C-alpha positions in Angstrom: -114.6 44.6 -54.4 -113.2 45.9 -57.6 -112.7 42.6 -59.5 -109.1 43.0 -60.1 -108.1 40.3 -57.9 -110.4 38.0 -55.9 -107.7 37.4 -53.3 -107.5 41.0 -52.7 -111.3 41.1 -52.1 -111.1 38.4 -49.5 -108.4 40.4 -47.8 -110.9 43.3 -47.2 -113.7 41.2 -46.3 -111.6 39.3 -43.6 -110.4 42.6 -42.2 -114.2 43.7 -41.9 -115.3 40.5 -40.1 -112.3 40.6 -37.8 -113.1 44.1 -36.9 -116.8 43.4 -36.4 -116.0 40.4 -34.2 -113.3 42.1 -31.9 -115.2 45.5 -31.6 -118.7 44.4 -31.4 -119.5 40.7 -30.9 -116.9 39.6 -28.5 -117.2 42.7 -26.4 -121.0 42.4 -25.4 -123.0 39.4 -24.5 -126.6 39.5 -26.2 -129.5 37.8 -25.0 -131.4 37.4 -28.2 -130.9 37.3 -32.0 -132.7 40.4 -32.4 -130.4 42.3 -29.9 -127.5 40.9 -31.9 -128.8 41.9 -35.1 -129.5 45.5 -33.9 -126.0 45.7 -32.4 -124.3 44.6 -35.7 -126.5 47.1 -37.8 -125.4 49.8 -35.5 -121.8 49.1 -35.5 -121.8 48.7 -39.3 -123.5 52.0 -39.5 -120.7 53.6 -37.3 -118.0 51.7 -39.4 -119.2 53.3 -42.5 -120.1 56.6 -41.5 -117.8 58.0 -38.4 -114.2 56.8 -38.1 -111.6 58.2 -40.5 -109.7 55.5 -42.5 -105.9 55.9 -43.1 -106.2 53.9 -46.3 -108.9 56.4 -47.5 -107.2 59.6 -47.2 -108.8 60.1 -43.6 -112.3 59.9 -44.8 -115.1 57.6 -43.8 -115.9 54.6 -46.5 -119.2 56.0 -47.0 -117.9 59.5 -48.1 -115.5 57.7 -50.6 -118.2 55.4 -51.9 -120.5 58.2 -52.7 -118.1 60.3 -54.2 -116.8 57.6 -56.3 -120.4 56.6 -57.3 -121.3 60.2 -58.2 -118.1 60.4 -60.6 -119.0 57.1 -62.4 -122.4 58.3 -63.0 -121.3 61.9 -64.2 -118.8 59.9 -66.6 -121.5 57.6 -67.8 -123.7 60.4 -68.6 -121.1 62.4 -70.4 -120.5 59.1 -72.6 -124.1 58.9 -73.4 -124.3 62.6 -74.4 -121.4 62.5 -76.6 
């Protein structure tokens, strides 16, 4: 969600929801809401940390996010010092 184009942000969100539905929700029947919530939380954790994504140079999203966040904080710190 970079703010450069809301239509692009929507594409990413739609892909995420599609992956969640087909890889987690539709495959397993849950008896209670708490089971469903736990399953979705587990899938999101897996999605962010384990599989490499080709669009991110073979890195998981969490790694890319934290690297980008660290670079941004370093840049902001350098600007304050200068």
